[in-house]
C-alpha positions in Angstrom: 89.0 140.9 32.3 85.5 141.1 30.6 86.2 137.7 29.0 86.6 136.2 32.5 83.1 137.5 33.5 81.5 135.8 30.5 83.2 132.5 31.2 80.7 131.4 34.0 77.8 132.3 31.8 79.2 130.2 28.9 80.0 127.3 31.2 76.5 127.4 32.7 74.9 126.7 29.3 74.7 123.2 28.0 75.1 122.7 24.3 73.7 119.6 22.7 74.1 118.5 19.2 71.5 116.2 17.7 71.7 115.1 14.1 68.0 115.1 13.6 67.2 118.4 15.4 70.2 120.5 14.9 71.9 122.6 17.6 70.0 123.3 20.8 71.3 125.4 23.7 69.7 124.6 27.0 70.1 125.3 30.7 69.7 122.8 33.5 66.2 123.6 34.5 62.9 121.9 35.4 61.6 122.9 32.0 64.5 121.0 30.3 63.7 118.0 32.6 60.2 118.0 31.3 61.3 118.3 27.7 63.7 115.3 28.1 61.0 113.3 29.9 58.7 114.0 27.0 61.3 112.8 24.5 61.8 109.7 26.5 58.0 109.1 26.6 57.9 109.3 22.8 60.4 106.5 22.4 59.3 102.9 22.6 61.8 101.8 25.3 62.5 98.1 25.0 65.5 98.0 27.3 64.9 97.4 31.0 68.0 99.4 31.8 66.8 102.4 29.8 63.3 102.2 31.4 64.8 102.2 34.9 67.0 105.1 34.0 64.0 107.1 32.7 61.9 106.4 35.7 64.8 107.4 38.0 65.4 110.6 36.0 61.7 111.5 36.2 61.7 110.9 40.0 64.8 113.0 40.5 63.4 115.9 38.4 60.1 115.7 40.3 61.8 116.0 43.6 64.0 118.9 42.6 67.2 117.1 41.7 67.3 118.6 38.3 71.0 118.0 37.3 70.9 114.4 38.4 67.5 113.9 36.8 68.7 115.3 33.5 71.8 113.1 33.6 69.6 110.0 34.1 67.1 111.0 31.3 70.0 111.5 28.9 71.4 108.2 29.8 68.0 106.6 29.2 67.9 108.2 25.7 71.3 106.9 24.9 70.6 103.4 26.2 67.4 103.3 24.3 69.1 104.3 21.0 71.8 101.8 21.6 69.3 99.0 22.2 67.4 100.0 19.0 70.7 100.0 17.0 71.5 96.4 18.3 68.0 95.2 17.3 68.2 96.9 13.8 71.8 95.9 13.1 
């Protein structure tokens, strides 16, 4: 039964694997929104779609919609990386 109690705790953590930064364990929090927003800011976003996703994510985080904001910021990061790969490749 103790394994059943730990399950919600494990499910509430979000595990991200990034090849350049190793393993990171995060929670869906305003602090993580800020960290993602900072990462997006460091990128030179050339895609209009990625830029729009980033702005929407920042707005959602700022208005307390953390989960939705994080999802948009992650999508912005992916879209930006895909755009860079198309340009480089």
